[in-house]
N, C-alpha and C positions, 0 to 999 in steps of 0.2 A: 504494500500500500504506500502510496506516495504521500509526502507531507506537503500540504498546501498552506496557503496564507491563513485560512481559518484555524487549522490545527496549531500553527505557530502562534497566532494571536491568543488562542485559548491557553496555551502553555505559558505565555508571558504574563497574561492576566492572573493565572493561578499562582505563578511564582511571586508576582507583586503582592497578591493578597496574603501569601504565606509570610513574606517579609514584613508586611504591615502588621499582621497578627503577632509576629515575634517581637516587633518593636513595642507594640502595645502591652504585651504581657510582661515586658521588662520594667514597665513603670510601676509605681506604687499601687495605682488603681488596678492594673492588670494582675498584680500579685494577689491583691485582695479578692479579685474575681476568681482566680485559681483556687484560693483557699476556700471560698464559698462553695465552689463546684466540688472540691474534694470532700468537704463536710457533708454536702447534700448526697453525694454518691455513697459515702460511708453509711449515712442514715438509710438510704434506699437499699443498700446491700443488707443491712441488719434486718430491716423490715421484710425483705424477701426471704431471708433465712428463717425468720420466725414463721412466715406464712408457709414455707415448705415443711417446717416441723409440725405445724398445726393441721396441715392438709389431711393426713389420714384420719385424724380425730374428727375433723369437720365432715368428711365424706361418710364416715361411719354413722355419725349423728344424723346426717341428712338421710341416709338409707333407712335408719331406724324410724325416724319421725315420718318419712314418706310412706313407709310400709304401714305404720300405725294409722296414719291419716287415710290411706286408701282402704284399709280394713274397716275403719270407723264409718266412712262415708259411702263406701261401695263394698258391702260385705261379700258379694258374690264375685268380686273381681278376680280372686285367686283361681277359682274353678274355671272362670271364663278364659283367663290367660292360659291355663294348662290345656284346655280344650283347643284353643286357638293354635298354640305351638304344636300340639299333636297333629292337627290338620295340616300344618305346614310341613311337618316331618313326613307325612303320609301314613301315620299310624293312627287309625281311627280309635277313639277310646270306647270303653264299654258303654258309655252313656249315649253314644251316637246311635241313631236308628240304623237298621240294616240298609245297605245301599239299594236304591231302587233302579230299575232298568229304565232307560229312556223310552218315551212313548213311541210307538210304531206309527208311521204315517198311514193314513187311510186314503184309499183312492176311490 
């Protein structure tokens, strides 16, 4: 691939932005900005680690409460879901009626 004027201009602008950012970060205000970013990143990291540690407990609680809520509000949902999964597997349960034959066309 050849380098054209557009690529060269993009490279020069990127380099100039890098130099300007470096100069800014060397000032007192820039160093203060870096310290703020470091402290925020550290806080975010510790919050993420805590969330990861609490994750399994949260999902276990969610599963338990969800199951209890479904059983309370929809008492027949467990049997319904079992029958539905059995139909998808192709294993008709004992509660299903015997299969019926399709109607024969009359002429």
